[in-house]
ChimeraX commands (.cxc) that place a marker at each C-alpha (Angstrom):
marker #1 position 122.13,-8.89,-80.24 radius 0.5
marker #1 position 120.47,-11.97,-79.27 radius 0.5
marker #1 position 116.44,-11.65,-78.84 radius 0.5
marker #1 position 114.83,-12.58,-75.55 radius 0.5
marker #1 position 113.54,-15.84,-77.16 radius 0.5
marker #1 position 117.02,-16.64,-78.41 radius 0.5
marker #1 position 118.52,-16.20,-74.93 radius 0.5
marker #1 position 115.61,-18.41,-73.42 radius 0.5
marker #1 position 116.73,-21.27,-76.00 radius 0.5
marker #1 position 120.37,-20.75,-75.16 radius 0.5
marker #1 position 119.44,-21.16,-71.35 radius 0.5
marker #1 position 117.54,-24.33,-72.16 radius 0.5
marker #1 position 120.65,-25.77,-74.13 radius 0.5
marker #1 position 122.79,-24.67,-71.24 radius 0.5
marker #1 position 120.64,-26.34,-68.82 radius 0.5
marker #1 position 120.93,-29.66,-70.83 radius 0.5
marker #1 position 124.70,-29.93,-70.06 radius 0.5
marker #1 position 124.35,-30.82,-66.42 radius 0.5
marker #1 position 122.26,-33.78,-67.67 radius 0.5
marker #1 position 125.02,-34.92,-69.96 radius 0.5
marker #1 position 127.63,-34.73,-67.28 radius 0.5
marker #1 position 125.43,-36.64,-64.57 radius 0.5
marker #1 position 124.88,-39.39,-67.14 radius 0.5
marker #1 position 128.52,-39.31,-68.16 radius 0.5
marker #1 position 129.64,-39.43,-64.32 radius 0.5
marker #1 position 127.25,-42.45,-63.40 radius 0.5
marker #1 position 128.43,-44.35,-66.60 radius 0.5
marker #1 position 132.22,-43.46,-65.40 radius 0.5
marker #1 position 131.63,-44.73,-62.04 radius 0.5
marker #1 position 129.83,-47.95,-62.97 radius 0.5
marker #1 position 132.54,-48.93,-65.42 radius 0.5
marker #1 position 135.37,-48.19,-63.28 radius 0.5
marker #1 position 133.62,-50.01,-60.35 radius 0.5
marker #1 position 133.18,-53.35,-62.67 radius 0.5
marker #1 position 135.77,-55.75,-61.06 radius 0.5
marker #1 position 138.40,-57.22,-63.49 radius 0.5
marker #1 position 140.58,-55.89,-66.34 radius 0.5
marker #1 position 139.04,-55.41,-69.82 radius 0.5
marker #1 position 142.31,-56.67,-71.28 radius 0.5
marker #1 position 142.94,-59.64,-69.26 radius 0.5
marker #1 position 139.46,-60.73,-69.44 radius 0.5
marker #1 position 139.83,-60.74,-73.32 radius 0.5
marker #1 position 143.14,-62.60,-73.65 radius 0.5
marker #1 position 143.25,-66.43,-74.45 radius 0.5
marker #1 position 146.24,-66.65,-72.06 radius 0.5
marker #1 position 147.14,-65.10,-68.72 radius 0.5
marker #1 position 148.80,-62.01,-68.94 radius 0.5
marker #1 position 151.93,-61.23,-66.67 radius 0.5
marker #1 position 151.92,-58.33,-64.28 radius 0.5
marker #1 position 154.27,-56.32,-66.62 radius 0.5
marker #1 position 152.31,-56.93,-69.82 radius 0.5
marker #1 position 149.05,-55.66,-67.90 radius 0.5
marker #1 position 150.80,-52.52,-66.96 radius 0.5
marker #1 position 152.29,-51.78,-70.31 radius 0.5
marker #1 position 148.71,-52.00,-71.80 radius 0.5
marker #1 position 147.23,-50.15,-69.12 radius 0.5
marker #1 position 150.07,-47.41,-69.32 radius 0.5
marker #1 position 149.47,-47.28,-73.19 radius 0.5
marker #1 position 145.60,-46.62,-72.90 radius 0.5
marker #1 position 146.03,-44.52,-69.81 radius 0.5
marker #1 position 144.30,-46.65,-67.34 radius 0.5
marker #1 position 147.35,-46.20,-64.95 radius 0.5
marker #1 position 146.45,-42.45,-64.22 radius 0.5
marker #1 position 144.43,-41.35,-61.17 radius 0.5
marker #1 position 140.83,-41.56,-61.72 radius 0.5
marker #1 position 140.19,-37.82,-61.71 radius 0.5
marker #1 position 142.77,-37.50,-64.77 radius 0.5
marker #1 position 140.92,-40.22,-66.72 radius 0.5
marker #1 position 137.66,-38.54,-65.92 radius 0.5
marker #1 position 138.38,-35.04,-67.01 radius 0.5
marker #1 position 140.95,-36.18,-69.53 radius 0.5
marker #1 position 138.37,-38.36,-71.61 radius 0.5
marker #1 position 135.88,-35.65,-71.20 radius 0.5
marker #1 position 138.05,-32.88,-72.47 radius 0.5
marker #1 position 139.07,-35.15,-75.66 radius 0.5
marker #1 position 135.38,-36.13,-76.34 radius 0.5
marker #1 position 134.30,-32.36,-76.14 radius 0.5
marker #1 position 137.02,-32.07,-79.14 radius 0.5
marker #1 position 135.50,-35.25,-80.93 radius 0.5
marker #1 position 138.36,-37.49,-79.91 radius 0.5
marker #1 position 136.80,-40.48,-78.08 radius 0.5
marker #1 position 140.04,-42.46,-78.03 radius 0.5
marker #1 position 140.85,-45.89,-79.25 radius 0.5
marker #1 position 138.63,-48.96,-79.21 radius 0.5
marker #1 position 139.94,-51.67,-76.81 radius 0.5
marker #1 position 138.23,-54.53,-78.56 radius 0.5
marker #1 position 138.64,-53.46,-82.29 radius 0.5
marker #1 position 142.61,-52.89,-82.62 radius 0.5
marker #1 position 143.78,-50.31,-84.79 radius 0.5
marker #1 position 140.30,-48.43,-84.73 radius 0.5
marker #1 position 139.34,-45.46,-83.03 radius 0.5
marker #1 position 135.96,-44.87,-81.59 radius 0.5
marker #1 position 135.27,-41.78,-83.81 radius 0.5
marker #1 position 135.85,-43.96,-86.73 radius 0.5
marker #1 position 133.36,-46.68,-85.44 radius 0.5
marker #1 position 130.94,-43.84,-84.59 radius 0.5
marker #1 position 131.29,-42.17,-88.08 radius 0.5
marker #1 position 130.71,-45.64,-89.81 radius 0.5
marker #1 position 127.64,-46.73,-87.71 radius 0.5
marker #1 position 125.75,-43.60,-86.50 radius 0.5
marker #1 position 124.21,-42.80,-89.74 radius 0.5
marker #1 position 122.36,-46.31,-89.57 radius 0.5
marker #1 position 120.99,-45.60,-86.12 radius 0.5
marker #1 position 119.97,-41.91,-87.21 radius 0.5
marker #1 position 118.20,-43.40,-90.18 radius 0.5
marker #1 position 116.39,-45.98,-88.41 radius 0.5
marker #1 position 115.17,-43.48,-85.97 radius 0.5
marker #1 position 114.11,-41.07,-88.61 radius 0.5
marker #1 position 112.28,-43.49,-90.56 radius 0.5
marker #1 position 110.48,-44.94,-87.64 radius 0.5
marker #1 position 109.40,-41.48,-86.56 radius 0.5
marker #1 position 108.04,-40.85,-90.00 radius 0.5
marker #1 position 106.15,-44.13,-89.91 radius 0.5
marker #1 position 104.82,-43.23,-86.45 radius 0.5
marker #1 position 103.71,-39.81,-87.68 radius 0.5
marker #1 position 101.88,-41.21,-90.74 radius 0.5
marker #1 position 100.03,-43.90,-88.72 radius 0.5
marker #1 position 99.48,-42.17,-85.42 radius 0.5
marker #1 position 97.99,-38.91,-86.63 radius 0.5
marker #1 position 95.54,-39.94,-89.11 radius 0.5
marker #1 position 94.33,-42.88,-86.79 radius 0.5
marker #1 position 93.94,-40.45,-84.00 radius 0.5
marker #1 position 92.06,-38.04,-86.19 radius 0.5
marker #1 position 89.72,-40.92,-87.32 radius 0.5
marker #1 position 89.16,-42.02,-83.71 radius 0.5
marker #1 position 88.42,-38.33,-82.43 radius 0.5
marker #1 position 85.67,-38.09,-84.92 radius 0.5
marker #1 position 84.07,-41.30,-83.56 radius 0.5
marker #1 position 84.33,-40.67,-79.81 radius 0.5
marker #1 position 82.68,-43.65,-77.72 radius 0.5
marker #1 position 82.09,-45.96,-80.94 radius 0.5
marker #1 position 83.38,-49.25,-81.47 radius 0.5
marker #1 position 86.07,-47.99,-83.52 radius 0.5
marker #1 position 87.23,-45.63,-81.14 radius 0.5
marker #1 position 87.26,-48.31,-78.35 radius 0.5
marker #1 position 89.27,-50.70,-80.70 radius 0.5
marker #1 position 91.93,-47.74,-81.29 radius 0.5
marker #1 position 92.17,-47.40,-77.62 radius 0.5
marker #1 position 92.83,-50.97,-76.98 radius 0.5
marker #1 position 95.31,-51.23,-79.84 radius 0.5
marker #1 position 97.36,-48.34,-78.45 radius 0.5
marker #1 position 97.37,-49.97,-74.92 radius 0.5
marker #1 position 98.60,-53.11,-76.44 radius 0.5
marker #1 position 101.32,-51.32,-78.30 radius 0.5
marker #1 position 102.45,-49.15,-75.59 radius 0.5
marker #1 position 102.48,-52.15,-73.20 radius 0.5
marker #1 position 104.38,-54.55,-75.38 radius 0.5
marker #1 position 108.29,-54.09,-74.80 radius 0.5
marker #1 position 110.36,-53.59,-77.90 radius 0.5
marker #1 position 112.56,-56.63,-77.43 radius 0.5
marker #1 position 109.42,-58.61,-77.61 radius 0.5
marker #1 position 108.16,-56.83,-80.87 radius 0.5
marker #1 position 111.21,-57.59,-82.77 radius 0.5
marker #1 position 111.50,-61.27,-82.44 radius 0.5
marker #1 position 107.70,-61.66,-82.75 radius 0.5
marker #1 position 107.59,-59.90,-85.91 radius 0.5
marker #1 position 110.86,-61.78,-87.24 radius 0.5
marker #1 position 109.04,-65.20,-86.40 radius 0.5
marker #1 position 105.78,-63.85,-87.94 radius 0.5
marker #1 position 107.04,-62.18,-91.17 radius 0.5
marker #1 position 110.27,-64.00,-91.44 radius 0.5
marker #1 position 110.10,-67.56,-90.41 radius 0.5
marker #1 position 106.29,-68.24,-91.24 radius 0.5
marker #1 position 105.71,-65.69,-93.82 radius 0.5
marker #1 position 109.13,-65.68,-95.44 radius 0.5
marker #1 position 108.49,-61.81,-96.45 radius 0.5
marker #1 position 111.45,-60.47,-94.62 radius 0.5
marker #1 position 115.04,-61.72,-93.63 radius 0.5
marker #1 position 115.43,-63.03,-90.29 radius 0.5
marker #1 position 118.52,-60.61,-89.57 radius 0.5
marker #1 position 120.86,-58.45,-91.01 radius 0.5
marker #1 position 120.92,-55.01,-92.70 radius 0.5
marker #1 position 120.48,-54.10,-96.44 radius 0.5
marker #1 position 119.75,-50.51,-96.29 radius 0.5
marker #1 position 116.42,-48.52,-95.50 radius 0.5
marker #1 position 114.77,-49.28,-98.60 radius 0.5
marker #1 position 114.97,-53.17,-98.16 radius 0.5
marker #1 position 113.01,-55.87,-96.73 radius 0.5
marker #1 position 115.52,-55.99,-93.88 radius 0.5
marker #1 position 114.11,-52.51,-92.69 radius 0.5
marker #1 position 110.57,-53.57,-92.15 radius 0.5
marker #1 position 111.04,-55.40,-88.66 radius 0.5
marker #1 position 113.08,-53.01,-87.01 radius 0.5
marker #1 position 111.16,-49.79,-88.51 radius 0.5
marker #1 position 107.79,-51.14,-87.33 radius 0.5
marker #1 position 109.13,-52.31,-83.91 radius 0.5
marker #1 position 110.72,-48.90,-83.22 radius 0.5
marker #1 position 107.53,-46.84,-84.69 radius 0.5
marker #1 position 105.26,-49.00,-82.55 radius 0.5
marker #1 position 105.35,-47.08,-79.30 radius 0.5
marker #1 position 105.55,-43.50,-80.79 radius 0.5
marker #1 position 102.61,-44.30,-83.14 radius 0.5
marker #1 position 100.60,-45.26,-80.21 radius 0.5
marker #1 position 101.41,-42.12,-78.30 radius 0.5
marker #1 position 100.68,-39.95,-81.11 radius 0.5
marker #1 position 97.42,-41.63,-81.66 radius 0.5
marker #1 position 96.51,-41.09,-78.03 radius 0.5
marker #1 position 97.32,-37.54,-78.05 radius 0.5
marker #1 position 95.83,-36.49,-81.47 radius 0.5
marker #1 position 92.64,-38.50,-80.42 radius 0.5
marker #1 position 92.32,-36.45,-76.97 radius 0.5
marker #1 position 93.54,-33.08,-78.17 radius 0.5
marker #1 position 91.32,-33.16,-81.29 radius 0.5
marker #1 position 88.43,-34.35,-79.52 radius 0.5
marker #1 position 88.73,-31.55,-77.33 radius 0.5
marker #1 position 88.81,-28.99,-80.13 radius 0.5
marker #1 position 85.80,-30.62,-82.03 radius 0.5
marker #1 position 83.78,-29.96,-79.20 radius 0.5
marker #1 position 84.62,-26.24,-78.62 radius 0.5
marker #1 position 82.47,-23.24,-79.94 radius 0.5
marker #1 position 84.61,-22.15,-82.88 radius 0.5
marker #1 position 84.23,-25.49,-84.52 radius 0.5
marker #1 position 80.42,-25.43,-83.89 radius 0.5
marker #1 position 80.52,-21.96,-85.53 radius 0.5
marker #1 position 82.41,-23.26,-88.55 radius 0.5
marker #1 position 79.91,-25.91,-89.02 radius 0.5
marker #1 position 77.33,-23.52,-88.81 radius 0.5
marker #1 position 79.18,-21.38,-91.31 radius 0.5
marker #1 position 78.79,-24.31,-94.01 radius 0.5
marker #1 position 82.63,-24.88,-94.11 radius 0.5
marker #1 position 83.57,-28.15,-95.51 radius 0.5
marker #1 position 84.62,-30.97,-93.55 radius 0.5
marker #1 position 88.41,-31.17,-94.67 radius 0.5
marker #1 position 88.73,-27.57,-93.83 radius 0.5
marker #1 position 87.34,-27.94,-90.44 radius 0.5
marker #1 position 89.02,-31.00,-89.44 radius 0.5
marker #1 position 92.38,-30.59,-90.93 radius 0.5
marker #1 position 92.96,-26.79,-91.27 radius 0.5
marker #1 position 91.43,-25.52,-88.30 radius 0.5
marker #1 position 90.87,-28.17,-85.64 radius 0.5
marker #1 position 94.10,-30.05,-86.07 radius 0.5
marker #1 position 95.92,-26.90,-86.27 radius 0.5
marker #1 position 94.56,-25.65,-83.04 radius 0.5
marker #1 position 95.08,-28.95,-81.28 radius 0.5
marker #1 position 98.54,-29.69,-82.69 radius 0.5
marker #1 position 100.80,-28.40,-79.66 radius 0.5
marker #1 position 100.56,-31.32,-77.35 radius 0.5
marker #1 position 100.84,-33.59,-80.30 radius 0.5
marker #1 position 104.01,-32.03,-81.56 radius 0.5
marker #1 position 105.35,-31.98,-77.96 radius 0.5
marker #1 position 104.69,-35.73,-77.60 radius 0.5
marker #1 position 106.36,-36.25,-80.82 radius 0.5
marker #1 position 109.52,-34.61,-79.76 radius 0.5
marker #1 position 109.53,-36.67,-76.41 radius 0.5
marker #1 position 109.14,-39.84,-78.59 radius 0.5
marker #1 position 111.97,-38.78,-80.68 radius 0.5
marker #1 position 113.93,-38.63,-77.43 radius 0.5
marker #1 position 112.76,-41.95,-76.31 radius 0.5
marker #1 position 113.83,-43.74,-79.74 radius 0.5
marker #1 position 117.26,-42.81,-79.58 radius 0.5
marker #1 position 117.39,-45.06,-76.37 radius 0.5
marker #1 position 114.96,-47.81,-77.85 radius 0.5
marker #1 position 117.17,-47.98,-81.04 radius 0.5
marker #1 position 119.93,-49.99,-78.97 radius 0.5
marker #1 position 117.42,-52.76,-78.14 radius 0.5
marker #1 position 116.19,-52.83,-81.75 radius 0.5
marker #1 position 119.59,-52.98,-83.40 radius 0.5
marker #1 position 120.82,-55.71,-81.03 radius 0.5
marker #1 position 117.52,-57.65,-81.56 radius 0.5
marker #1 position 117.61,-57.48,-85.37 radius 0.5
marker #1 position 121.48,-57.52,-85.75 radius 0.5
marker #1 position 121.61,-54.34,-87.32 radius 0.5
marker #1 position 125.29,-52.77,-87.49 radius 0.5
marker #1 position 124.44,-49.34,-86.07 radius 0.5
marker #1 position 125.92,-47.55,-83.23 radius 0.5
marker #1 position 123.58,-48.83,-80.97 radius 0.5
marker #1 position 124.52,-52.40,-81.68 radius 0.5
marker #1 position 128.20,-51.45,-81.18 radius 0.5
marker #1 position 127.42,-49.99,-77.87 radius 0.5
marker #1 position 125.66,-52.98,-76.50 radius 0.5
marker #1 position 128.42,-55.18,-77.64 radius 0.5
marker #1 position 130.84,-52.98,-76.15 radius 0.5
marker #1 position 129.21,-53.61,-72.61 radius 0.5
marker #1 position 130.01,-57.46,-73.07 radius 0.5
marker #1 position 133.59,-56.84,-74.24 radius 0.5
marker #1 position 134.25,-54.17,-71.77 radius 0.5
marker #1 position 135.24,-51.66,-74.47 radius 0.5
marker #1 position 134.84,-48.73,-72.06 radius 0.5
marker #1 position 135.59,-45.87,-74.68 radius 0.5
marker #1 position 132.80,-46.96,-76.98 radius 0.5
marker #1 position 130.55,-47.10,-73.94 radius 0.5
marker #1 position 131.38,-43.78,-72.78 radius 0.5
marker #1 position 131.19,-42.32,-76.28 radius 0.5
marker #1 position 127.67,-43.78,-76.67 radius 0.5
marker #1 position 126.53,-42.27,-73.41 radius 0.5
marker #1 position 127.75,-38.89,-74.33 radius 0.5
marker #1 position 126.38,-38.95,-77.76 radius 0.5
marker #1 position 123.04,-40.58,-77.04 radius 0.5
marker #1 position 122.54,-38.12,-74.05 radius 0.5
marker #1 position 123.09,-35.30,-76.12 radius 0.5
marker #1 position 120.32,-36.51,-78.83 radius 0.5
marker #1 position 118.01,-36.96,-76.16 radius 0.5
marker #1 position 118.45,-33.67,-74.52 radius 0.5
marker #1 position 118.45,-32.00,-78.05 radius 0.5
marker #1 position 115.24,-33.74,-78.91 radius 0.5
marker #1 position 113.78,-32.58,-75.44 radius 0.5
marker #1 position 114.73,-28.95,-76.18 radius 0.5
marker #1 position 113.37,-29.05,-79.76 radius 0.5
marker #1 position 110.27,-30.56,-78.50 radius 0.5
marker #1 position 109.44,-27.73,-75.86 radius 0.5
marker #1 position 110.24,-25.17,-78.75 radius 0.5
marker #1 position 107.95,-26.81,-81.05 radius 0.5
marker #1 position 105.30,-26.99,-78.48 radius 0.5
marker #1 position 105.76,-23.31,-77.62 radius 0.5
marker #1 position 105.83,-22.05,-81.12 radius 0.5
marker #1 position 102.26,-23.82,-81.78 radius 0.5
marker #1 position 100.45,-22.49,-78.44 radius 0.5
marker link #1:1,2 radius 0.2
marker link #1:2,3 radius 0.2
marker link #1:3,4 radius 0.2
marker link #1:4,5 radius 0.2
marker link #1:5,6 radius 0.2
marker link #1:6,7 radius 0.2
marker link #1:7,8 radius 0.2
marker link #1:8,9 radius 0.2
marker link #1:9,10 radius 0.2
marker link #1:10,11 radius 0.2
marker link #1:11,12 radius 0.2
marker link #1:12,13 radius 0.2
marker link #1:13,14 radius 0.2
marker link #1:14,15 radius 0.2
marker link #1:15,16 radius 0.2
marker link #1:16,17 radius 0.2
marker link #1:17,18 radius 0.2
marker link #1:18,19 radius 0.2
marker link #1:19,20 radius 0.2
marker link #1:20,21 radius 0.2
marker link #1:21,22 radius 0.2
marker link #1:22,23 radius 0.2
marker link #1:23,24 radius 0.2
marker link #1:24,25 radius 0.2
marker link #1:25,26 radius 0.2
marker link #1:26,27 radius 0.2
marker link #1:27,28 radius 0.2
marker link #1:28,29 radius 0.2
marker link #1:29,30 radius 0.2
marker link #1:30,31 radius 0.2
marker link #1:31,32 radius 0.2
marker link #1:32,33 radius 0.2
marker link #1:33,34 radius 0.2
marker link #1:34,35 radius 0.2
marker link #1:35,36 radius 0.2
marker link #1:36,37 radius 0.2
marker link #1:37,38 radius 0.2
marker link #1:38,39 radius 0.2
marker link #1:39,40 radius 0.2
marker link #1:40,41 radius 0.2
marker link #1:41,42 radius 0.2
marker link #1:42,43 radius 0.2
marker link #1:43,44 radius 0.2
marker link #1:44,45 radius 0.2
marker link #1:45,46 radius 0.2
marker link #1:46,47 radius 0.2
marker link #1:47,48 radius 0.2
marker link #1:48,49 radius 0.2
marker link #1:49,50 radius 0.2
marker link #1:50,51 radius 0.2
marker link #1:51,52 radius 0.2
marker link #1:52,53 radius 0.2
marker link #1:53,54 radius 0.2
marker link #1:54,55 radius 0.2
marker link #1:55,56 radius 0.2
marker link #1:56,57 radius 0.2
marker link #1:57,58 radius 0.2
marker link #1:58,59 radius 0.2
marker link #1:59,60 radius 0.2
marker link #1:60,61 radius 0.2
marker link #1:61,62 radius 0.2
marker link #1:62,63 radius 0.2
marker link #1:63,64 radius 0.2
marker link #1:64,65 radius 0.2
marker link #1:65,66 radius 0.2
marker link #1:66,67 radius 0.2
marker link #1:67,68 radius 0.2
marker link #1:68,69 radius 0.2
marker link #1:69,70 radius 0.2
marker link #1:70,71 radius 0.2
marker link #1:71,72 radius 0.2
marker link #1:72,73 radius 0.2
marker link #1:73,74 radius 0.2
marker link #1:74,75 radius 0.2
marker link #1:75,76 radius 0.2
marker link #1:76,77 radius 0.2
marker link #1:77,78 radius 0.2
marker link #1:78,79 radius 0.2
marker link #1:79,80 radius 0.2
marker link #1:80,81 radius 0.2
marker link #1:81,82 radius 0.2
marker link #1:82,83 radius 0.2
marker link #1:83,84 radius 0.2
marker link #1:84,85 radius 0.2
marker link #1:85,86 radius 0.2
marker link #1:86,87 radius 0.2
marker link #1:87,88 radius 0.2
marker link #1:88,89 radius 0.2
marker link #1:89,90 radius 0.2
marker link #1:90,91 radius 0.2
marker link #1:91,92 radius 0.2
marker link #1:92,93 radius 0.2
marker link #1:93,94 radius 0.2
marker link #1:94,95 radius 0.2
marker link #1:95,96 radius 0.2
marker link #1:96,97 radius 0.2
marker link #1:97,98 radius 0.2
marker link #1:98,99 radius 0.2
marker link #1:99,100 radius 0.2
marker link #1:100,101 radius 0.2
marker link #1:101,102 radius 0.2
marker link #1:102,103 radius 0.2
marker link #1:103,104 radius 0.2
marker link #1:104,105 radius 0.2
marker link #1:105,106 radius 0.2
marker link #1:106,107 radius 0.2
marker link #1:107,108 radius 0.2
marker link #1:108,109 radius 0.2
marker link #1:109,110 radius 0.2
marker link #1:110,111 radius 0.2
marker link #1:111,112 radius 0.2
marker link #1:112,113 radius 0.2
marker link #1:113,114 radius 0.2
marker link #1:114,115 radius 0.2
marker link #1:115,116 radius 0.2
marker link #1:116,117 radius 0.2
marker link #1:117,118 radius 0.2
marker link #1:118,119 radius 0.2
marker link #1:119,120 radius 0.2
marker link #1:120,121 radius 0.2
marker link #1:121,122 radius 0.2
marker link #1:122,123 radius 0.2
marker link #1:123,124 radius 0.2
marker link #1:124,125 radius 0.2
marker link #1:125,126 radius 0.2
marker link #1:126,127 radius 0.2
marker link #1:127,128 radius 0.2
marker link #1:128,129 radius 0.2
marker link #1:129,130 radius 0.2
marker link #1:130,131 radius 0.2
marker link #1:131,132 radius 0.2
marker link #1:132,133 radius 0.2
marker link #1:133,134 radius 0.2
marker link #1:134,135 radius 0.2
marker link #1:135,136 radius 0.2
marker link #1:136,137 radius 0.2
marker link #1:137,138 radius 0.2
marker link #1:138,139 radius 0.2
marker link #1:139,140 radius 0.2
marker link #1:140,141 radius 0.2
marker link #1:141,142 radius 0.2
marker link #1:142,143 radius 0.2
marker link #1:143,144 radius 0.2
marker link #1:144,145 radius 0.2
marker link #1:145,146 radius 0.2
marker link #1:146,147 radius 0.2
marker link #1:147,148 radius 0.2
marker link #1:148,149 radius 0.2
marker link #1:149,150 radius 0.2
marker link #1:150,151 radius 0.2
marker link #1:151,152 radius 0.2
marker link #1:152,153 radius 0.2
marker link #1:153,154 radius 0.2
marker link #1:154,155 radius 0.2
marker link #1:155,156 radius 0.2
marker link #1:156,157 radius 0.2
marker link #1:157,158 radius 0.2
marker link #1:158,159 radius 0.2
marker link #1:159,160 radius 0.2
marker link #1:160,161 radius 0.2
marker link #1:161,162 radius 0.2
marker link #1:162,163 radius 0.2
marker link #1:163,164 radius 0.2
marker link #1:164,165 radius 0.2
marker link #1:165,166 radius 0.2
marker link #1:166,167 radius 0.2
marker link #1:167,168 radius 0.2
marker link #1:168,169 radius 0.2
marker link #1:169,170 radius 0.2
marker link #1:170,171 radius 0.2
marker link #1:171,172 radius 0.2
marker link #1:172,173 radius 0.2
marker link #1:173,174 radius 0.2
marker link #1:174,175 radius 0.2
marker link #1:175,176 radius 0.2
marker link #1:176,177 radius 0.2
marker link #1:177,178 radius 0.2
marker link #1:178,179 radius 0.2
marker link #1:179,180 radius 0.2
marker link #1:180,181 radius 0.2
marker link #1:181,182 radius 0.2
marker link #1:182,183 radius 0.2
marker link #1:183,184 radius 0.2
marker link #1:184,185 radius 0.2
marker link #1:185,186 radius 0.2
marker link #1:186,187 radius 0.2
marker link #1:187,188 radius 0.2
marker link #1:188,189 radius 0.2
marker link #1:189,190 radius 0.2
marker link #1:190,191 radius 0.2
marker link #1:191,192 radius 0.2
marker link #1:192,193 radius 0.2
marker link #1:193,194 radius 0.2
marker link #1:194,195 radius 0.2
marker link #1:195,196 radius 0.2
marker link #1:196,197 radius 0.2
marker link #1:197,198 radius 0.2
marker link #1:198,199 radius 0.2
marker link #1:199,200 radius 0.2
marker link #1:200,201 radius 0.2
marker link #1:201,202 radius 0.2
marker link #1:202,203 radius 0.2
marker link #1:203,204 radius 0.2
marker link #1:204,205 radius 0.2
marker link #1:205,206 radius 0.2
marker link #1:206,207 radius 0.2
marker link #1:207,208 radius 0.2
marker link #1:208,209 radius 0.2
marker link #1:209,210 radius 0.2
marker link #1:210,211 radius 0.2
marker link #1:211,212 radius 0.2
marker link #1:212,213 radius 0.2
marker link #1:213,214 radius 0.2
marker link #1:214,215 radius 0.2
marker link #1:215,216 radius 0.2
marker link #1:216,217 radius 0.2
marker link #1:217,218 radius 0.2
marker link #1:218,219 radius 0.2
marker link #1:219,220 radius 0.2
marker link #1:220,221 radius 0.2
marker link #1:221,222 radius 0.2
marker link #1:222,223 radius 0.2
marker link #1:223,224 radius 0.2
marker link #1:224,225 radius 0.2
marker link #1:225,226 radius 0.2
marker link #1:226,227 radius 0.2
marker link #1:227,228 radius 0.2
marker link #1:228,229 radius 0.2
marker link #1:229,230 radius 0.2
marker link #1:230,231 radius 0.2
marker link #1:231,232 radius 0.2
marker link #1:232,233 radius 0.2
marker link #1:233,234 radius 0.2
marker link #1:234,235 radius 0.2
marker link #1:235,236 radius 0.2
marker link #1:236,237 radius 0.2
marker link #1:237,238 radius 0.2
marker link #1:238,239 radius 0.2
marker link #1:239,240 radius 0.2
marker link #1:240,241 radius 0.2
marker link #1:241,242 radius 0.2
marker link #1:242,243 radius 0.2
marker link #1:243,244 radius 0.2
marker link #1:244,245 radius 0.2
marker link #1:245,246 radius 0.2
marker link #1:246,247 radius 0.2
marker link #1:247,248 radius 0.2
marker link #1:248,249 radius 0.2
marker link #1:249,250 radius 0.2
marker link #1:250,251 radius 0.2
marker link #1:251,252 radius 0.2
marker link #1:252,253 radius 0.2
marker link #1:253,254 radius 0.2
marker link #1:254,255 radius 0.2
marker link #1:255,256 radius 0.2
marker link #1:256,257 radius 0.2
marker link #1:257,258 radius 0.2
marker link #1:258,259 radius 0.2
marker link #1:259,260 radius 0.2
marker link #1:260,261 radius 0.2
marker link #1:261,262 radius 0.2
marker link #1:262,263 radius 0.2
marker link #1:263,264 radius 0.2
marker link #1:264,265 radius 0.2
marker link #1:265,266 radius 0.2
marker link #1:266,267 radius 0.2
marker link #1:267,268 radius 0.2
marker link #1:268,269 radius 0.2
marker link #1:269,270 radius 0.2
marker link #1:270,271 radius 0.2
marker link #1:271,272 radius 0.2
marker link #1:272,273 radius 0.2
marker link #1:273,274 radius 0.2
marker link #1:274,275 radius 0.2
marker link #1:275,276 radius 0.2
marker link #1:276,277 radius 0.2
marker link #1:277,278 radius 0.2
marker link #1:278,279 radius 0.2
marker link #1:279,280 radius 0.2
marker link #1:280,281 radius 0.2
marker link #1:281,282 radius 0.2
marker link #1:282,283 radius 0.2
marker link #1:283,284 radius 0.2
marker link #1:284,285 radius 0.2
marker link #1:285,286 radius 0.2
marker link #1:286,287 radius 0.2
marker link #1:287,288 radius 0.2
marker link #1:288,289 radius 0.2
marker link #1:289,290 radius 0.2
marker link #1:290,291 radius 0.2
marker link #1:291,292 radius 0.2
marker link #1:292,293 radius 0.2
marker link #1:293,294 radius 0.2
marker link #1:294,295 radius 0.2
marker link #1:295,296 radius 0.2
marker link #1:296,297 radius 0.2
marker link #1:297,298 radius 0.2
marker link #1:298,299 radius 0.2
marker link #1:299,300 radius 0.2
marker link #1:300,301 radius 0.2
marker link #1:301,302 radius 0.2
marker link #1:302,303 radius 0.2
marker link #1:303,304 radius 0.2
marker link #1:304,305 radius 0.2
marker link #1:305,306 radius 0.2
marker link #1:306,307 radius 0.2
view
């Protein structure tokens, strides 16, 4: 028997399915509404009508739109995203398997860095509400949130790569290399700022509560009061915000990989828009929307578990 909470989680997961279908439908309509033929635009010479017809028949583009819509969706549910239009001889599943690990690693590393920076800085600022340090932290978080990711990447590349010579100006040599510094920092900037703000606000409220004043009166040490009691009681909104930022990071990774030249799936997906590689775009839409939906459900569950 599934518990009441288990049924609630299953309903939340089922509720995310319409979101995936809506995003998939919008992407499908936009792609099919784009004028031109993806193969004719890529050819160096003018293709005859018969040649285009053969190509479209091979890839199933001559079928009615509703058969294409449901056919691709059914195949994708089985893990078959079809062949790539621009990378001859390769399936989208192969490209996804080769590149998705880079994207997931980049997102994971950025979220870890964001947590290691955002939470301690938020705790530090919460203890000094109204001070110069607190105002400086508020300004820094506002700047980080207001600066777009596509601005952070080239700015850091110029500063650290061109002028500083500390990092390469492009490419990817793995997570534990200098090439990871700029993309990880760029992707971690917004989550770190959000975690700082939420930690500062949540912990500030807890520190002014009666039970904390009682703990001080009982003579408990600062570390116990701050980290074990106060932060634990104020962690629910912070954890929820962390999950929300994790969902946003899956979208931001497209920008970071493209700007930094990282061969992840986000980079392939953005390139597919330019080359009209519809199967990669559709696969990316389904995968990223599923990851975002899963992150949102996980964020809500984490928040509920700590209330």
